[in-house]
TIZA-573624 format. One line per field, with one value per atom (N, C-alpha, C): residue number from 1; residue in one letter; chain; atom name; x, z, y. Coordinates in steps of 0.02 Angstrom, whole numbers, plus 50000, padded with zeros to 5 digits. Each point is the difference from the previous one (the first is absolute). Last residue first. Layout:
# TIZA-573624
seq = c(NUM / ...) $
type = c(a / ...) $
mol = c(A / ...) $
atom = c(CA / ...) $
east = c(X / ...) $
up = c(Z / ...) $
north = c(Y / ...) $
//
This chain:
# TIZA-573624
seq = c(151 / 151 / 151 / 150 / 150 / 150 / 149 / 149 / 149 / 148 / 148 / 148 / 147 / 147 / 147 / 146 / 146 / 146 / 145 / 145 / 145 / 144 / 144 / 144 / 143 / 143 / 143 / 142 / 142 / 142 / 141 / 141 / 141 / 140 / 140 / 140 / 139 / 139 / 139 / 138 / 138 / 138 / 137 / 137 / 137 / 136 / 136 / 136 / 135 / 135 / 135 / 134 / 134 / 134 / 133 / 133 / 133 / 132 / 132 / 132 / 131 / 131 / 131 / 130 / 130 / 130 / 129 / 129 / 129 / 128 / 128 / 128 / 127 / 127 / 127 / 126 / 126 / 126 / 125 / 125 / 125 / 124 / 124 / 124 / 123 / 123 / 123 / 122 / 122 / 122 / 121 / 121 / 121 / 120 / 120 / 120 / 119 / 119 / 119 / 118 / 118 / 118 / 117 / 117 / 117 / 116 / 116 / 116 / 115 / 115 / 115 / 114 / 114 / 114 / 113 / 113 / 113 / 112 / 112 / 112 / 111 / 111 / 111 / 110 / 110 / 110 / 109 / 109 / 109 / 108 / 108 / 108 / 107 / 107 / 107 / 106 / 106 / 106 / 105 / 105 / 105 / 104 / 104 / 104 / 103 / 103 / 103 / 102 / 102 / 102 / 101 / 101 / 101 / 100 / 100 / 100 / 99 / 99 / 99 / 98 / 98 / 98 / 97 / 97 / 97 / 96 / 96 / 96 / 95 / 95 / 95 / 94 / 94 / 94 / 93 / 93 / 93 / 92 / 92 / 92 / 91 / 91 / 91 / 90 / 90 / 90 / 89 / 89 / 89 / 88 / 88 / 88 / 87 / 87 / 87 / 86 / 86 / 86 / 85 / 85 / 85 / 84 / 84 / 84 / 83 / 83 / 83 / 82 / 82 / 82 / 81 / 81 / 81 / 80 / 80 / 80 / 79 / 79 / 79 / 78 / 78 / 78 / 77 / 77 / 77 / 76 / 76 / 76 / 75 / 75 / 75 / 74 / 74 / 74 / 73 / 73 / 73 / 72 / 72 / 72 / 71 / 71 / 71 / 70 / 70 / 70 / 69 / 69 / 69 / 68 / 68 / 68 / 67 / 67 / 67 / 66 / 66 / 66 / 65 / 65 / 65 / 64 / 64 / 64 / 63 / 63 / 63 / 62 / 62 / 62 / 61 / 61 / 61 / 60 / 60 / 60 / 59 / 59 / 59 / 58 / 58 / 58 / 57 / 57 / 57 / 56 / 56 / 56 / 55 / 55 / 55 / 54 / 54 / 54 / 53 / 53 / 53 / 52 / 52 / 52 / 51 / 51 / 51 / 50 / 50 / 50 / 49 / 49 / 49 / 48 / 48 / 48 / 47 / 47 / 47 / 46 / 46 / 46 / 45 / 45 / 45 / 44 / 44 / 44 / 43 / 43 / 43 / 42 / 42 / 42 / 41 / 41 / 41 / 40 / 40 / 40 / 39 / 39 / 39 / 38 / 38 / 38 / 37 / 37 / 37 / 36 / 36 / 36 / 35 / 35 / 35 / 34 / 34 / 34 / 33 / 33 / 33 / 32 / 32 / 32 / 31 / 31 / 31 / 30 / 30 / 30 / 29 / 29 / 29 / 28 / 28 / 28 / 27 / 27 / 27 / 26 / 26 / 26 / 25 / 25 / 25 / 24 / 24 / 24 / 23 / 23 / 23 / 22 / 22 / 22 / 21 / 21 / 21 / 20 / 20 / 20 / 19 / 19 / 19 / 18 / 18 / 18 / 17 / 17 / 17 / 16 / 16 / 16 / 15 / 15 / 15 / 14 / 14 / 14 / 13 / 13 / 13 / 12 / 12 / 12 / 11 / 11 / 11 / 10 / 10 / 10 / 9 / 9 / 9 / 8 / 8 / 8 / 7 / 7 / 7 / 6 / 6 / 6 / 5 / 5 / 5 / 4 / 4 / 4 / 3 / 3 / 3 / 2 / 2 / 2 / 1 / 1 / 1) $
type = c(k / k / k / k / k / k / s / s / s / y / y / y / v / v / v / a / a / a / c / c / c / r / r / r / v / v / v / l / l / l / i / i / i / v / v / v / d / d / d / s / s / s / g / g / g / l / l / l / m / m / m / e / e / e / d / d / d / a / a / a / n / n / n / f / f / f / g / g / g / t / t / t / c / c / c / i / i / i / g / g / g / k / k / k / m / m / m / a / a / a / l / l / l / r / r / r / n / n / n / g / g / g / k / k / k / k / k / k / v / v / v / t / t / t / a / a / a / v / v / v / e / e / e / n / n / n / n / n / n / h / h / h / i / i / i / s / s / s / d / d / d / m / m / m / s / s / s / c / c / c / r / r / r / v / v / v / s / s / s / s / s / s / m / m / m / s / s / s / a / a / a / t / t / t / d / d / d / g / g / g / l / l / l / i / i / i / i / i / i / s / s / s / y / y / y / r / r / r / g / g / g / r / r / r / d / d / d / d / d / d / k / k / k / a / a / a / l / l / l / d / d / d / k / k / k / v / v / v / m / m / m / g / g / g / d / d / d / v / v / v / l / l / l / i / i / i / v / v / v / k / k / k / d / d / d / w / w / w / y / y / y / k / k / k / k / k / k / n / n / n / s / s / s / a / a / a / p / p / p / e / e / e / d / d / d / m / m / m / e / e / e / f / f / f / e / e / e / k / k / k / l / l / l / l / l / l / s / s / s / v / v / v / a / a / a / t / t / t / l / l / l / s / s / s / y / y / y / d / d / d / p / p / p / r / r / r / i / i / i / a / a / a / a / a / a / t / t / t / d / d / d / e / e / e / h / h / h / t / t / t / r / r / r / n / n / n / y / y / y / e / e / e / k / k / k / y / y / y / i / i / i / y / y / y / a / a / a / a / a / a / f / f / f / v / v / v / a / a / a / s / s / s / l / l / l / l / l / l / l / l / l / v / v / v / a / a / a / l / l / l / l / l / l / i / i / i / y / y / y / g / g / g / i / i / i / v / v / v / k / k / k / k / k / k / w / w / w / k / k / k / m / m / m) $
mol = c(A / A / A / A / A / A / A / A / A / A / A / A / A / A / A / A / A / A / A / A / A / A / A / A / A / A / A / A / A / A / A / A / A / A / A / A / A / A / A / A / A / A / A / A / A / A / A / A / A / A / A / A / A / A / A / A / A / A / A / A / A / A / A / A / A / A / A / A / A / A / A / A / A / A / A / A / A / A / A / A / A / A / A / A / A / A / A / A / A / A / A / A / A / A / A / A / A / A / A / A / A / A / A / A / A / A / A / A / A / A / A / A / A / A / A / A / A / A / A / A / A / A / A / A / A / A / A / A / A / A / A / A / A / A / A / A / A / A / A / A / A / A / A / A / A / A / A / A / A / A / A / A / A / A / A / A / A / A / A / A / A / A / A / A / A / A / A / A / A / A / A / A / A / A / A / A / A / A / A / A / A / A / A / A / A / A / A / A / A / A / A / A / A / A / A / A / A / A / A / A / A / A / A / A / A / A / A / A / A / A / A / A / A / A / A / A / A / A / A / A / A / A / A / A / A / A / A / A / A / A / A / A / A / A / A / A / A / A / A / A / A / A / A / A / A / A / A / A / A / A / A / A / A / A / A / A / A / A / A / A / A / A / A / A / A / A / A / A / A / A / A / A / A / A / A / A / A / A / A / A / A / A / A / A / A / A / A / A / A / A / A / A / A / A / A / A / A / A / A / A / A / A / A / A / A / A / A / A / A / A / A / A / A / A / A / A / A / A / A / A / A / A / A / A / A / A / A / A / A / A / A / A / A / A / A / A / A / A / A / A / A / A / A / A / A / A / A / A / A / A / A / A / A / A / A / A / A / A / A / A / A / A / A / A / A / A / A / A / A / A / A / A / A / A / A / A / A / A / A / A / A / A / A / A / A / A / A / A / A / A / A / A / A / A / A / A / A / A / A / A / A / A / A / A / A / A / A / A / A / A / A / A / A / A / A / A / A / A / A / A / A / A / A / A / A / A / A / A / A / A / A / A / A / A / A / A / A / A / A / A / A / A / A / A / A / A / A / A / A / A / A / A / A) $
atom = c(N / CA / C / N / CA / C / N / CA / C / N / CA / C / N / CA / C / N / CA / C / N / CA / C / N / CA / C / N / CA / C / N / CA / C / N / CA / C / N / CA / C / N / CA / C / N / CA / C / N / CA / C / N / CA / C / N / CA / C / N / CA / C / N / CA / C / N / CA / C / N / CA / C / N / CA / C / N / CA / C / N / CA / C / N / CA / C / N / CA / C / N / CA / C / N / CA / C / N / CA / C / N / CA / C / N / CA / C / N / CA / C / N / CA / C / N / CA / C / N / CA / C / N / CA / C / N / CA / C / N / CA / C / N / CA / C / N / CA / C / N / CA / C / N / CA / C / N / CA / C / N / CA / C / N / CA / C / N / CA / C / N / CA / C / N / CA / C / N / CA / C / N / CA / C / N / CA / C / N / CA / C / N / CA / C / N / CA / C / N / CA / C / N / CA / C / N / CA / C / N / CA / C / N / CA / C / N / CA / C / N / CA / C / N / CA / C / N / CA / C / N / CA / C / N / CA / C / N / CA / C / N / CA / C / N / CA / C / N / CA / C / N / CA / C / N / CA / C / N / CA / C / N / CA / C / N / CA / C / N / CA / C / N / CA / C / N / CA / C / N / CA / C / N / CA / C / N / CA / C / N / CA / C / N / CA / C / N / CA / C / N / CA / C / N / CA / C / N / CA / C / N / CA / C / N / CA / C / N / CA / C / N / CA / C / N / CA / C / N / CA / C / N / CA / C / N / CA / C / N / CA / C / N / CA / C / N / CA / C / N / CA / C / N / CA / C / N / CA / C / N / CA / C / N / CA / C / N / CA / C / N / CA / C / N / CA / C / N / CA / C / N / CA / C / N / CA / C / N / CA / C / N / CA / C / N / CA / C / N / CA / C / N / CA / C / N / CA / C / N / CA / C / N / CA / C / N / CA / C / N / CA / C / N / CA / C / N / CA / C / N / CA / C / N / CA / C / N / CA / C / N / CA / C / N / CA / C / N / CA / C / N / CA / C / N / CA / C / N / CA / C / N / CA / C / N / CA / C / N / CA / C / N / CA / C / N / CA / C / N / CA / C / N / CA / C / N / CA / C / N / CA / C / N / CA / C / N / CA / C / N / CA / C / N / CA / C / N / CA / C / N / CA / C / N / CA / C / N / CA / C / N / CA / C / N / CA / C / N / CA / C / N / CA / C / N / CA / C) $
east = c(43773 / 49930 / 50012 / 50110 / 50029 / 49941 / 50068 / 49948 / 50025 / 50120 / 49939 / 49964 / 50259 / 49945 / 49948 / 50156 / 50007 / 49916 / 50172 / 49936 / 50023 / 50131 / 49980 / 49920 / 49969 / 50089 / 49996 / 49877 / 49985 / 50075 / 49890 / 50064 / 49984 / 49919 / 49978 / 50069 / 50005 / 50022 / 49959 / 49990 / 50002 / 50009 / 50116 / 49920 / 50044 / 50115 / 50000 / 49965 / 49952 / 50066 / 49983 / 49913 / 49944 / 50045 / 50007 / 50028 / 49973 / 49991 / 49973 / 50047 / 49997 / 50034 / 49971 / 49925 / 49981 / 50042 / 49977 / 49994 / 49996 / 50031 / 50022 / 50003 / 49877 / 49989 / 50025 / 49996 / 50010 / 49997 / 49911 / 50077 / 49984 / 49919 / 49972 / 50080 / 49864 / 50070 / 49977 / 49870 / 50007 / 50072 / 49946 / 50047 / 49953 / 50027 / 49953 / 50039 / 50138 / 49970 / 49936 / 50200 / 49919 / 49951 / 50256 / 49946 / 49950 / 50082 / 50030 / 49942 / 50090 / 49998 / 49993 / 50106 / 49933 / 49959 / 50203 / 49996 / 49938 / 50007 / 50016 / 49990 / 49993 / 49934 / 50029 / 50169 / 50009 / 49929 / 50056 / 50019 / 50014 / 49892 / 49983 / 50025 / 50083 / 50002 / 49962 / 50074 / 50044 / 49981 / 49817 / 50033 / 50036 / 49943 / 49996 / 50043 / 49901 / 50041 / 49974 / 49870 / 49988 / 50062 / 49887 / 50038 / 50002 / 49822 / 49985 / 50078 / 49966 / 50002 / 49984 / 50011 / 49956 / 50017 / 50009 / 50053 / 50008 / 49810 / 50022 / 50073 / 49882 / 49992 / 50025 / 49982 / 50081 / 49975 / 49879 / 49997 / 50082 / 50035 / 49965 / 49972 / 50202 / 49931 / 49984 / 50250 / 49973 / 49915 / 50224 / 49906 / 50010 / 50232 / 49934 / 49963 / 50240 / 49942 / 49937 / 50286 / 49924 / 49953 / 50250 / 49986 / 49880 / 50211 / 49992 / 49961 / 50008 / 50054 / 50027 / 49744 / 50045 / 50104 / 49747 / 50034 / 50040 / 49763 / 50043 / 50055 / 49763 / 50047 / 50045 / 49740 / 50078 / 50042 / 49744 / 50045 / 50070 / 49783 / 50086 / 50013 / 49731 / 50052 / 50048 / 49852 / 50014 / 50056 / 49870 / 49996 / 50003 / 50072 / 49968 / 50012 / 49959 / 50015 / 49993 / 50090 / 49961 / 50018 / 50051 / 50023 / 49946 / 50113 / 49953 / 49994 / 50085 / 50048 / 49943 / 49915 / 50073 / 50010 / 49802 / 50030 / 50047 / 49847 / 49981 / 50014 / 50107 / 49977 / 49970 / 50079 / 50046 / 49989 / 49840 / 50020 / 50049 / 49938 / 49957 / 50002 / 50159 / 50004 / 49932 / 50012 / 50044 / 50013 / 49811 / 50020 / 50064 / 49969 / 49913 / 50022 / 50136 / 50026 / 49939 / 50004 / 50051 / 49997 / 49845 / 49984 / 50037 / 50032 / 49961 / 49988 / 50127 / 50049 / 49953 / 49870 / 50085 / 50035 / 49839 / 49968 / 50052 / 50086 / 49996 / 49962 / 50065 / 50072 / 49948 / 49838 / 50007 / 50073 / 49903 / 49973 / 50051 / 49942 / 50027 / 49983 / 50077 / 49959 / 50025 / 50058 / 49975 / 49956 / 50099 / 50006 / 49961 / 50111 / 49950 / 49992 / 50216 / 49966 / 49923 / 50196 / 49950 / 49948 / 50182 / 49962 / 49952 / 50168 / 49944 / 49929 / 50172 / 50025 / 49919 / 50135 / 49941 / 50031 / 50205 / 49940 / 49961 / 50201 / 49965 / 49939 / 50231 / 49907 / 49997 / 50201 / 49992 / 49939 / 50063 / 50053 / 49984 / 49881 / 49978 / 50044 / 50031 / 49969 / 49954 / 50227 / 49998 / 49926 / 49997 / 50028 / 49989 / 49915 / 49959 / 50046 / 50118 / 49937 / 49945 / 50164 / 50042 / 49957 / 49921 / 50020 / 50022 / 49997 / 49921 / 50028 / 50168 / 49957 / 49960 / 50083 / 50035 / 50002 / 49865 / 50005 / 50017 / 50070 / 49928 / 49988 / 50185 / 50025 / 49928 / 49973 / 50050 / 50018 / 49913 / 49940 / 50037 / 50139 / 49972 / 49930 / 50179 / 50031 / 49940 / 49905 / 49996 / 50051 / 50009 / 49923 / 50012 / 50204 / 49987 / 49932 / 50072 / 50045 / 49975 / 49903 / 49945 / 50060 / 50094 / 49947 / 49967 / 50202 / 50020 / 49933 / 49983 / 49994 / 50039 / 49959 / 49928 / 50029 / 50165 / 49976 / 49944) $
up = c(48960 / 49980 / 49904 / 50243 / 49941 / 49982 / 50243 / 49955 / 49938 / 50168 / 50068 / 49939 / 50023 / 49968 / 50035 / 50116 / 49967 / 49984 / 50106 / 49960 / 49973 / 50122 / 50037 / 49959 / 49944 / 50027 / 50028 / 49790 / 50080 / 49988 / 49900 / 50014 / 50039 / 49778 / 50090 / 50002 / 49792 / 50017 / 50075 / 49741 / 50073 / 50043 / 49750 / 50040 / 50082 / 49816 / 50017 / 50012 / 49999 / 49946 / 49991 / 50200 / 49932 / 49895 / 50302 / 49945 / 49938 / 50294 / 49918 / 49961 / 50214 / 49945 / 49961 / 50250 / 49905 / 49987 / 50237 / 49971 / 49930 / 50168 / 50011 / 49968 / 50008 / 50009 / 50018 / 49999 / 50046 / 49958 / 49922 / 50007 / 50044 / 49819 / 50050 / 50038 / 49732 / 50037 / 50083 / 49769 / 50052 / 50059 / 49708 / 50071 / 50050 / 49712 / 50080 / 50046 / 49746 / 50050 / 50031 / 49857 / 49982 / 50046 / 50005 / 50013 / 49945 / 50204 / 49926 / 49992 / 50215 / 49970 / 49944 / 50142 / 49977 / 49954 / 50140 / 49936 / 49961 / 50199 / 49931 / 49960 / 50237 / 49947 / 49935 / 50208 / 49914 / 49975 / 50143 / 49954 / 49960 / 50219 / 49953 / 49905 / 50245 / 49989 / 49959 / 49998 / 49982 / 50007 / 49918 / 50068 / 50003 / 49817 / 50011 / 50066 / 49902 / 49971 / 50081 / 49804 / 50050 / 50021 / 49885 / 49978 / 50050 / 49838 / 50063 / 50007 / 49817 / 50023 / 50103 / 49711 / 50069 / 50028 / 49756 / 50042 / 50094 / 49806 / 50049 / 50019 / 49876 / 49949 / 50040 / 50103 / 49929 / 49967 / 50270 / 49911 / 49964 / 50239 / 49978 / 49917 / 50196 / 49976 / 49973 / 50043 / 49994 / 49983 / 50167 / 49959 / 49992 / 50108 / 49992 / 49934 / 50146 / 49962 / 50006 / 50061 / 50033 / 49944 / 50020 / 49961 / 50029 / 49981 / 50062 / 49984 / 49844 / 50017 / 50046 / 49910 / 50039 / 49980 / 49878 / 50052 / 50005 / 49883 / 50023 / 50048 / 49796 / 50058 / 50009 / 49896 / 49976 / 50072 / 49955 / 49934 / 49994 / 50127 / 49992 / 49938 / 50114 / 49926 / 50016 / 50211 / 49939 / 49965 / 50263 / 49932 / 49946 / 50285 / 49934 / 49960 / 50269 / 49938 / 49949 / 50237 / 49958 / 49952 / 50228 / 49993 / 49921 / 50139 / 49995 / 49938 / 50041 / 50074 / 49974 / 49896 / 50024 / 50066 / 49863 / 49984 / 50030 / 50023 / 50024 / 50002 / 49960 / 50074 / 49998 / 49793 / 50041 / 50093 / 49841 / 49985 / 50037 / 49998 / 50042 / 49981 / 49884 / 50096 / 50019 / 49759 / 50040 / 50062 / 49824 / 50041 / 50067 / 49746 / 50000 / 50076 / 49964 / 49945 / 49984 / 50146 / 50007 / 49980 / 49943 / 50054 / 50026 / 49814 / 49968 / 50059 / 50022 / 49969 / 49981 / 50095 / 50040 / 49976 / 49859 / 50064 / 50052 / 49834 / 49947 / 50068 / 50083 / 49998 / 49961 / 50135 / 49935 / 49974 / 50237 / 49939 / 49955 / 50310 / 49917 / 49930 / 50295 / 49954 / 49931 / 50217 / 50021 / 49940 / 50054 / 49925 / 50048 / 50142 / 49964 / 49971 / 50017 / 50056 / 49954 / 49941 / 50057 / 50035 / 49837 / 49954 / 50072 / 50051 / 49975 / 49971 / 50213 / 49900 / 49966 / 50225 / 49996 / 49926 / 50120 / 49973 / 50007 / 50143 / 49959 / 49980 / 50182 / 49990 / 49928 / 50127 / 50004 / 49955 / 50095 / 49963 / 49943 / 50215 / 49958 / 49915 / 50208 / 49979 / 49932 / 50109 / 49999 / 49958 / 50136 / 49932 / 49957 / 50216 / 49949 / 49954 / 50154 / 49963 / 49973 / 50083 / 49974 / 49958 / 50154 / 49954 / 49951 / 50244 / 49926 / 49924 / 50162 / 49968 / 49975 / 50100 / 49952 / 49967 / 50188 / 49936 / 49948 / 50159 / 50018 / 49940 / 50079 / 49991 / 49976 / 50107 / 49928 / 49981 / 50215 / 49961 / 49928 / 50168 / 49969 / 49950 / 50111 / 49937 / 49961 / 50197 / 49932 / 49943 / 50220 / 49958 / 49940 / 50129 / 49959 / 49973 / 50110 / 49920 / 49989 / 50222 / 49948 / 49920 / 50167 / 49998 / 49937 / 50109 / 49938 / 50004 / 50102 / 49966 / 49952 / 50236 / 49952 / 49937 / 50118 / 50008 / 49964) $
north = c(50703 / 49983 / 49987 / 50009 / 50016 / 49956 / 50100 / 49957 / 49999 / 50109 / 49985 / 49943 / 50096 / 49993 / 49967 / 50164 / 49943 / 49972 / 50243 / 49956 / 49928 / 50192 / 49965 / 49939 / 50259 / 49982 / 49939 / 50208 / 49930 / 49962 / 50248 / 49959 / 49936 / 50151 / 49990 / 49948 / 50185 / 49927 / 49986 / 50167 / 49999 / 49927 / 50115 / 49983 / 50001 / 50129 / 49921 / 49964 / 50243 / 49965 / 49908 / 50124 / 50009 / 49975 / 49925 / 50037 / 49974 / 49948 / 50036 / 50031 / 49777 / 50056 / 50023 / 49904 / 50004 / 50060 / 49803 / 50061 / 49990 / 49837 / 50037 / 50073 / 49737 / 50080 / 50028 / 49732 / 50064 / 50061 / 49753 / 50029 / 50071 / 49773 / 50021 / 50035 / 49930 / 49987 / 50052 / 49851 / 50068 / 49962 / 49984 / 49971 / 50040 / 49935 / 50050 / 49967 / 49994 / 49940 / 50082 / 50059 / 50021 / 49974 / 49938 / 50036 / 49996 / 49853 / 50012 / 50058 / 49821 / 50075 / 50000 / 49836 / 49988 / 50029 / 50071 / 49917 / 50010 / 50120 / 50043 / 49938 / 49949 / 50004 / 50018 / 50004 / 49904 / 50006 / 50159 / 50036 / 49923 / 50030 / 49997 / 50022 / 50070 / 49908 / 50007 / 50209 / 49935 / 49912 / 50220 / 49970 / 49962 / 50177 / 49947 / 49981 / 50217 / 49969 / 49926 / 50146 / 49979 / 49962 / 50197 / 49986 / 49942 / 50115 / 49981 / 49964 / 50189 / 49929 / 49997 / 50167 / 49992 / 49925 / 50080 / 50008 / 50000 / 49897 / 50036 / 50009 / 49808 / 50093 / 50057 / 49770 / 50037 / 50033 / 49951 / 50013 / 50002 / 49892 / 50081 / 49981 / 49929 / 49967 / 50072 / 49861 / 50083 / 49997 / 49867 / 49972 / 50081 / 49914 / 50045 / 49987 / 49890 / 49996 / 50067 / 49932 / 50022 / 49997 / 49998 / 49907 / 50037 / 50143 / 49976 / 49933 / 50178 / 49991 / 49942 / 50015 / 50056 / 49962 / 49944 / 49949 / 50071 / 49998 / 50030 / 49924 / 49996 / 49978 / 50023 / 50092 / 49986 / 49953 / 50048 / 50018 / 50006 / 49873 / 50009 / 50024 / 50042 / 49975 / 49978 / 50023 / 50018 / 49967 / 50019 / 49970 / 50057 / 50023 / 50017 / 49957 / 50021 / 49968 / 50040 / 50058 / 50018 / 49956 / 50094 / 49939 / 50004 / 50229 / 49961 / 49942 / 50202 / 49952 / 49941 / 50205 / 50022 / 49928 / 50074 / 49933 / 50007 / 50191 / 49932 / 49931 / 50216 / 49998 / 49940 / 50052 / 49976 / 49984 / 50076 / 49935 / 49983 / 50235 / 49954 / 49924 / 50171 / 50003 / 49961 / 49986 / 49980 / 49988 / 50029 / 50023 / 49971 / 49932 / 50049 / 50039 / 49818 / 50077 / 50049 / 49807 / 50020 / 50077 / 49826 / 50047 / 50043 / 49863 / 50064 / 50028 / 49794 / 50058 / 50069 / 49818 / 50003 / 50074 / 49874 / 50040 / 50025 / 49844 / 50068 / 50072 / 49778 / 50045 / 50052 / 49875 / 49987 / 50070 / 49896 / 50029 / 49995 / 49960 / 49971 / 50024 / 50030 / 50043 / 49940 / 49955 / 50039 / 50036 / 49746 / 50087 / 50037 / 49785 / 50011 / 50052 / 49859 / 50039 / 50032 / 49832 / 49972 / 50062 / 50041 / 49947 / 50001 / 50116 / 50040 / 49954 / 49965 / 49975 / 50036 / 50111 / 49943 / 49994 / 50094 / 50019 / 49935 / 50015 / 49969 / 50042 / 50032 / 50006 / 49989 / 50000 / 49941 / 50013 / 50197 / 49996 / 49944 / 50052 / 50015 / 50005 / 49888 / 49966 / 50073 / 50042 / 49937 / 49970 / 50208 / 50003 / 49948 / 49958 / 50070 / 49988 / 49920 / 49934 / 50040 / 50153 / 49957 / 49932 / 50169 / 50024 / 49955 / 49918 / 49987 / 50064 / 49982 / 49925 / 49998 / 50193 / 49971 / 49948 / 50097 / 50020 / 49995 / 49882 / 49994 / 50031 / 50067 / 49940 / 49985 / 50177 / 50038 / 49925 / 49962 / 50044 / 50022 / 49920 / 49954 / 50012 / 50177 / 49941 / 49946 / 50145 / 50023 / 49972 / 49922 / 49989 / 50040 / 49997 / 49954 / 49983 / 50180 / 49998 / 49936 / 50037 / 50063 / 49966 / 49899 / 49979 / 50049 / 50085 / 49918 / 49991 / 50179 / 50036 / 49901 / 49974 / 50029 / 50023 / 49969 / 49907 / 50023) $
//
């Protein structure tokens, strides 16, 4: 009789822990990101100055900007669309091969239709790093971007 109670309590505890774990997994699986357009930027600067900071001192810039929301203002050098239909807006000085690559958030893909090469544009996105390449030009990478304003 005593062993049946102990086994019953153990089974009840395992069931409760399993239910809590399943609820946590369900919540995390269905979690969505906050819209970048609604988040206040941590930093606001031009594309050229952001590139210069990374080129001068990449480790310090990574520490400063990594996973931060950045508002970047610059000239649209190019628009790119990958094979999945996702857009990227490339900002920077047309005389330089270096640029700020802004990968659009899928909920803001429709904003790309009004963007034209040569226009001045402000983008808001989350910095995920820097790709340094002396031959092809360096890129600062922003993800989950949204068009902030058109100038």
